[in-house]
TORMI-571737 format. One record per residue (C-alpha): chain; x, y negated, z. Coordinates in steps of 0.02 Angstrom, whole numbers. Layout:
# TORMI-571737
A|X|Y|Z
...
This chain:
# TORMI-571737
A|-544|5577|1427
A|-624|5445|1327
A|-736|5301|1430
A|-879|5239|1356
A|-976|5069|1375
A|-1097|4955|1279
A|-1079|4769|1272
A|-1178|4634|1193
A|-1040|4531|1154
A|-928|4631|1041
A|-798|4508|975
A|-767|4452|1159
A|-692|4615|1191
A|-555|4596|1046
A|-520|4418|1110
A|-486|4478|1287
A|-348|4588|1216
A|-288|4470|1136
A|-295|4334|1282
A|-196|4466|1390
A|-67|4484|1267
A|-18|4303|1263
A|-29|4289|1445
A|-175|4176|1461
A|-254|4278|1594
A|-99|4285|1703
A|-74|4088|1669
A|-258|4040|1731
A|-232|4168|1888
A|-59|4076|1934
A|-153|3897|1940
A|-180|3853|2129
A|-351|3806|2152
A|-383|3738|2344
A|-554|3850|2355
A|-597|3997|2452
A|-629|4166|2396
A|-800|4259|2427
A|-831|4382|2295
A|-738|4308|2156
A|-580|4188|2141
A|-608|4006|2069
A|-484|4066|1938
A|-594|4212|1880
A|-730|4069|1884
A|-630|3962|1765
A|-598|4100|1659
A|-762|4147|1635
A|-809|3962|1592
A|-692|3982|1453
A|-768|4136|1391
A|-932|4075|1412
A|-872|3923|1282
A|-786|4067|1164
A|-974|4154|1159
A|-1047|3968|1118
A|-1179|3954|1269
A|-1265|3798|1274
A|-1304|3785|1454
A|-1201|3842|1603
A|-1360|3940|1668
A|-1370|4035|1505
A|-1215|4146|1581
A|-1334|4224|1702
A|-1510|4197|1602
A|-1494|4205|1427
A|-1562|4378|1348
A|-1407|4458|1367
A|-1333|4389|1507
A|-1133|4376|1494
A|-1103|4394|1688
A|-1199|4565|1671
A|-1067|4646|1522
A|-960|4744|1616
A|-850|4779|1464
A|-819|4606|1414
A|-765|4582|1614
A|-642|4722|1595
A|-565|4663|1414
A|-539|4511|1521
A|-450|4594|1671
A|-604|4568|1772
A|-700|4700|1862
A|-853|4591|1851
A|-901|4417|1833
A|-984|4288|1936
A|-1160|4210|1933
A|-1177|4042|1854
A|-1217|3964|2021
A|-1053|4013|2095
A|-954|3935|1920
A|-1053|3780|1944
A|-1002|3758|2120
A|-811|3787|2099
A|-798|3683|1933
A|-890|3526|2039
A|-764|3561|2166
A|-621|3555|2057
A|-495|3401|2087
A|-409|3313|1942
A|-250|3390|1995
A|-320|3551|1985
A|-404|3523|1812
A|-240|3453|1755
A|-127|3614|1807
A|-262|3698|1701
A|-243|3594|1553
A|-44|3607|1573
A|-63|3801|1577
A|-149|3796|1413
A|-29|3693|1337
A|114|3819|1398
A|9|3957|1301
A|3|3857|1134
A|182|3835|1103
A|222|4013|997
A|77|3964|882
A|116|3786|847
A|301|3816|824
A|236|3960|697
A|138|3824|624
A|268|3686|618
A|395|3811|556
A|295|3814|391
A|280|3621|373
A|384|3509|268
A|296|3364|353
A|166|3336|475
A|-5|3265|454
A|-92|3206|591
A|-283|3147|606
A|-351|3047|765
A|-524|3006|817
A|-637|2955|957
A|-794|3041|973
A|-936|2995|1093
A|-1007|3129|1219
A|-1185|3051|1269
A|-1295|3103|1418
A|-1473|3041|1455
A|-1480|2841|1452
A|-1571|2865|1614
A|-1463|2979|1686
A|-1396|2940|1853
A|-1307|3093|1901
A|-1158|3092|1778
A|-1009|2988|1863
A|-913|2862|1777
A|-1017|2859|1626
A|-1037|2694|1536
A|-1139|2635|1383
A|-1038|2618|1212
A|-1050|2636|1035
A|-1085|2825|1000
A|-1145|2894|832
A|-1213|2715|775
A|-1294|2695|935
A|-1280|2619|1106
A|-1281|2770|1218
A|-1231|2814|1403
A|-1095|2929|1411
A|-899|2973|1378
A|-777|2968|1237
A|-656|3092|1196
A|-485|3049|1106
A|-432|3189|979
A|-278|3222|882
A|-279|3379|757
A|-141|3441|662
A|-148|3534|473
A|-76|3706|477
A|-66|3820|328
A|-86|3973|438
A|-214|3916|561
A|-309|3766|463
A|-339|3648|585
A|-250|3650|761
A|-298|3536|908
A|-158|3447|1000
A|-249|3337|1117
A|-391|3270|1207
A|-402|3124|1318
A|-557|3088|1426
A|-623|2898|1422
A|-761|2815|1485
A|-910|2773|1363
A|-867|2592|1332
A|-690|2646|1269
A|-659|2579|1096
A|-553|2658|962
A|-444|2505|926
A|-369|2522|1096
A|-323|2707|1077
A|-216|2729|926
A|-47|2721|1023
A|-117|2859|1147
A|-166|2963|1006
A|13|2953|925
A|103|2979|1104
A|-17|3131|1114
A|23|3206|974
A|215|3168|975
A|219|3258|1161
A|128|3414|1100
A|238|3451|931
A|398|3373|1010
A|426|3294|843
A|430|3128|787
A|494|3026|630
A|626|2917|628
A|590|2735|688
A|584|2591|574
A|695|2486|677
A|762|2384|530
A|597|2323|505
A|550|2285|674
A|710|2183|689
A|655|2087|547
A|471|2052|620
A|573|1988|785
A|677|1869|685
A|531|1805|585
A|427|1794|747
A|558|1699|835
A|580|1567|683
A|380|1556|678
A|397|1476|844
A|485|1329|791
A|346|1219|739
A|260|1238|906
A|425|1193|993
A|432|1036|899
A|247|1004|931
A|267|1038|1105
A|415|904|1121
A|307|777|1026
A|146|810|1131
A|254|796|1291
A|320|632|1230
A|144|568|1183
A|93|620|1353
A|225|510|1451
A|189|379|1335
A|-7|376|1375
A|46|400|1564
A|152|251|1563
A|24|137|1460
A|-87|185|1589
A|15|126|1729
A|61|-36|1642
A|-132|-69|1630
A|-162|-22|1808
A|-24|-134|1861
A|-78|-281|1777
A|-249|-246|1840
A|-211|-236|2013
A|-108|-400|1999
A|-253|-502|1925
A|-371|-432|2068
A|-242|-481|2199
A|-225|-656|2122
A|-309|-792|2215
A|-403|-860|2060
A|-500|-715|1982
A|-520|-683|1790
A|-665|-591|1771
A|-645|-563|1580
A|-476|-518|1594
A|-508|-390|1741
A|-659|-305|1639
A|-537|-286|1473
A|-403|-201|1592
A|-531|-95|1673
A|-591|-34|1500
A|-406|-3|1445
A|-383|106|1598
A|-521|203|1546
A|-465|226|1367
A|-293|263|1434
A|-374|399|1564
A|-454|479|1407
A|-295|468|1307
A|-203|554|1447
A|-340|694|1451
A|-328|725|1258
A|-144|739|1260
A|-133|841|1408
A|-266|972|1336
A|-158|976|1173
A|4|1006|1267
A|-89|1135|1369
A|-144|1228|1231
A|24|1221|1150
A|99|1293|1304
A|-14|1435|1321
A|22|1483|1137
A|214|1484|1164
A|183|1578|1321
A|93|1723|1232
A|215|1710|1087
A|347|1738|1215
A|272|1882|1308
A|231|1954|1131
A|422|1930|1085
A|469|2029|1251
A|349|2173|1200
A|417|2191|1031
A|615|2184|1099
A|563|2306|1223
A|470|2407|1076
A|649|2395|979
A|762|2451|1132
A|639|2600|1155
A|633|2638|961
A|825|2626|956
A|840|2755|1095
A|711|2856|1016
A|816|2871|846
A|980|2901|952
A|893|3060|1039
A|794|3121|886
A|926|3222|794
A|804|3299|672
A|671|3167|631
A|518|3240|523
A|423|3149|394
A|252|3132|470
A|81|3040|427
A|-59|2971|521
A|-242|2954|464
A|-364|2859|552
A|-529|2774|517
A|-576|2596|521
A|-615|2586|708
A|-406|2605|729
A|-375|2490|570
A|-325|2329|659
A|-168|2241|632
A|-83|2274|782
A|-121|2483|770
A|-55|2460|587
A|100|2392|637
A|139|2506|775
A|126|2647|661
A|223|2572|531
A|372|2539|663
A|357|2711|738
A|399|2785|577
A|227|2849|512
A|169|2856|316
A|-10|2772|367
A|-185|2788|288
A|-305|2703|376
A|-472|2601|325
A|-436|2417|370
A|-548|2344|508
A|-533|2153|447
A|-681|2143|359
A|-613|1972|273
A|-489|2069|180
A|-624|2161|93
A|-708|1999|55
A|-554|1917|0
A|-517|2058|-107
A|-695|2078|-197
A|-666|1879|-231
A|-523|1933|-339
A|-624|2067|-427
A|-664|1994|-610
A|-755|2051|-760
A|-601|2108|-825
A|-551|2205|-678
A|-530|2385|-715
A|-600|2506|-597
A|-550|2684|-567
A|-679|2826|-537
A|-627|2918|-397
A|-785|3005|-333
A|-964|3050|-403
A|-1019|2876|-331
A|-843|2785|-294
A|-735|2677|-382
A|-570|2584|-326
A|-454|2466|-382
A|-300|2435|-292
A|-156|2306|-270
A|34|2354|-229
A|149|2243|-113
A|0|2153|-35
A|48|2033|98
A|-109|2000|224
A|-112|1847|314
A|-33|1850|480
A|31|2027|460
A|218|2066|457
A|238|2197|325
A|157|2217|152
A|54|2360|113
A|-50|2440|-39
A|-232|2394|-21
A|-376|2471|-136
A|-544|2404|-141
A|-672|2537|-134
A|-851|2524|-200
A|-987|2651|-165
A|-1141|2654|-261
A|-1282|2709|-154
A|-1453|2670|-260
A|-1465|2501|-305
A|-1349|2452|-169
A|-1157|2422|-175
A|-1049|2457|-18
A|-872|2406|-19
A|-727|2433|125
A|-531|2424|100
A|-399|2561|115
A|-235|2531|165
A|-74|2624|148
A|104|2608|196
A|236|2744|154
A|350|2806|0
A|202|2885|-89
A|164|2787|-246
A|-42|2786|-207
A|-75|2649|-333
A|-18|2744|-479
A|-149|2869|-425
A|-309|2815|-348
A|-406|2974|-367
A|-261|3056|-256
A|-266|2918|-136
A|-453|2936|-115
A|-443|3125|-94
A|-289|3102|33
A|-375|2983|141
A|-552|3077|140
A|-455|3236|181
A|-453|3162|361
A|-646|3237|358
A|-554|3399|434
A|-561|3307|596
A|-740|3248|577
A|-785|3427|523
A|-676|3492|692
A|-781|3366|807
A|-937|3437|719
A|-882|3621|774
A|-850|3568|945
A|-1024|3509|967
A|-1116|3636|859
A|-1021|3798|881
A|-935|3758|1049
A|-1093|3660|1118
A|-969|3499|1182
A|-1122|3392|1162
A|-1209|3491|1292
A|-1102|3438|1453
A|-1125|3585|1571
A|-1047|3510|1745
A|-1093|3338|1822
A|-905|3303|1901
A|-790|3202|1788
A|-632|3310|1822
A|-743|3459|1762
A|-803|3367|1607
A|-628|3353|1553
A|-601|3535|1578
A|-738|3569|1476
A|-678|3458|1334
A|-485|3547|1356
A|-577|3712|1354
A|-667|3664|1211
A|-527|3638|1088
A|-414|3772|1159
A|-557|3889|1105
A|-570|3828|936
A|-378|3851|934
A|-383|4010|1016
A|-509|4095|885
A|-383|4038|739
A|-246|4116|826
A|-345|4274|863
A|-409|4280|678
A|-226|4281|620
A|-186|4417|735
A|-311|4534|704
A|-299|4502|521
A|-116|4546|495
A|-138|4714|613
A|-307|4770|555
A|-315|4921|438
A|-384|4861|278
A|-516|4985|238
A|-698|4970|215
A|-736|5008|408
A|-633|4865|469
A|-732|4702|521
A|-665|4567|393
A|-644|4454|519
A|-538|4320|422
A|-690|4290|310
A|-813|4255|442
A|-771|4086|489
A|-768|4013|664
A|-958|3973|679
A|-1012|4153|617
A|-873|4240|731
A|-950|4148|897
A|-1114|4144|854
A|-1148|4327|791
A|-983|4424|807
A|-967|4368|968
A|-1154|4380|1022
A|-1166|4550|938
A|-1194|4734|1020
A|-1062|4866|1011
A|-993|5037|1079
A|-813|5015|1164
A|-732|5180|1186
A|-572|5190|1268
A|-442|5324|1331
A|-263|5315|1359
A|-213|5299|1162
A|-313|5139|1140
A|-490|5065|1112
A|-622|5072|973
A|-754|4935|962
A|-886|5000|830
A|-1029|4885|813
A|-1205|4930|839
A|-1303|5020|685
A|-1437|4889|731
A|-1319|4736|724
A|-1292|4632|555
A|-1103|4712|567
A|-1168|4886|563
A|-1041|5029|512
A|-890|4885|555
A|-758|4920|688
A|-583|4873|771
A|-464|4985|819
A|-329|4963|941
A|-183|5054|988
A|-96|5039|1164
A|83|5065|1194
A|195|4991|1326
A|342|4905|1267
A|506|4870|1402
A|530|4708|1469
A|391|4559|1508
A|275|4528|1377
A|334|4355|1297
A|290|4384|1107
A|111|4405|1025
A|73|4528|889
A|158|4673|992
A|51|4741|1118
A|-101|4803|1008
A|-111|4853|827
A|-229|4937|729
A|-233|5105|641
A|-370|5234|561
A|-275|5357|657
A|-337|5310|822
A|-514|5316|758
A|-506|5501|750
A|-445|5521|930
A|-569|5405|1002
A|-729|5469|905
């Protein structure tokens, strides 16, 4: 006999079936959380928090106090393997009490769900294209209830809050896939996070390019040679200091002899006293110069030690990396320091970055003359480029391009840099487009804040804030996976909801908050959108069958057929 229920969150029903298929629900249930269960387990409340994020709620209390409360939608609860949902107050208590270890255990579980989808995406790519960024999560500047919140640059302002470090990967199947998120204090700056982003990307994909150890060896050799003038200067300064001390000693000996003599010579004594003062000043000057050289050499040696350790690690990486890949990283100017750029090059990446050093921009502008030929690369943008450009105090040559943006009566300039095999200077429009394609991560950040409401921190515990960040990027990936799953298995007729054409924003804000009738029997499930909804006349149909053995693969448990609609109507 068919069972009928009403839901106000239609697409959450389909997503619940998909979550069961990929093992997400079982994974969350398996996470150990040391909190007691009254009516709902702490794992159920974590799951409900994820479902609320998928529904695009702005505030935690909306779970229970919105126009159509999620916690009153039993059809959604059943689709996600629950009998009922908890009130938002219970979720708040559970999230507040989560420890860092428990939150990290949940995040590890989410990462264990992702590999089949990530592997599918990687299998279709001839090379990897990463984008990294740091985005601010501000709170009220007068708030005192957010632990660890500090002031920092957020959206061109100084705000109180946190920073999230993000890495995304382009995929032909899923579009943008989030690889990682890291939680930071609000005063964290981009230039300190480039290596963390790279390491996070490599950890998630399990792939990396061949390290450029040959370049690093050359850099170390040049670095050692650059120390020779300072070492010679050190020897000369030590000699001058010793000479100044010896001269002071001689003058002091003479002064004491005159002072002890039976016949005093006041003028001679005064002269020696002034000479001793001058010798003291000479010693201080020589000592100051010597200390500066010693400090420089110490820092230089420390840097050499770090480079040699890097070389040792990279040589080991290459031995272990049997299948190196081609990979590129795009970063904005906040990450574009010389240290970060050199590291990316040595790690084997093709680099597209906007330089942080404004002196380079000024220098390139000085190279431009009236005869310089600019290339139009955008409606209001022009570029001129130089190949094999050697920045001062940087170990490698780069492709650099001076950008000129026409904004009304003003001109704005910046410098793009590139390292890699692509001949970017021969096609400046392609270079301009390649770099600016990193807007995909900026669009993704906008999506996390405007669609999944990450800009509204729903909790006041720092581990729980990190959990919200992690669940948000997981939700964005989850919907993309589910969209492909539904699209590939749906019957292509006029009644089937064209989910692939909706986009993430409309799926979350409309389809996941639209009324529908859910009809189930032993054969499967029908989700028929309400006649009063924007999707009137549309439906999703599932047929259920059991397959032997554990469920380890997706695209198997549920499929869509018109035949089942006839049975369930």
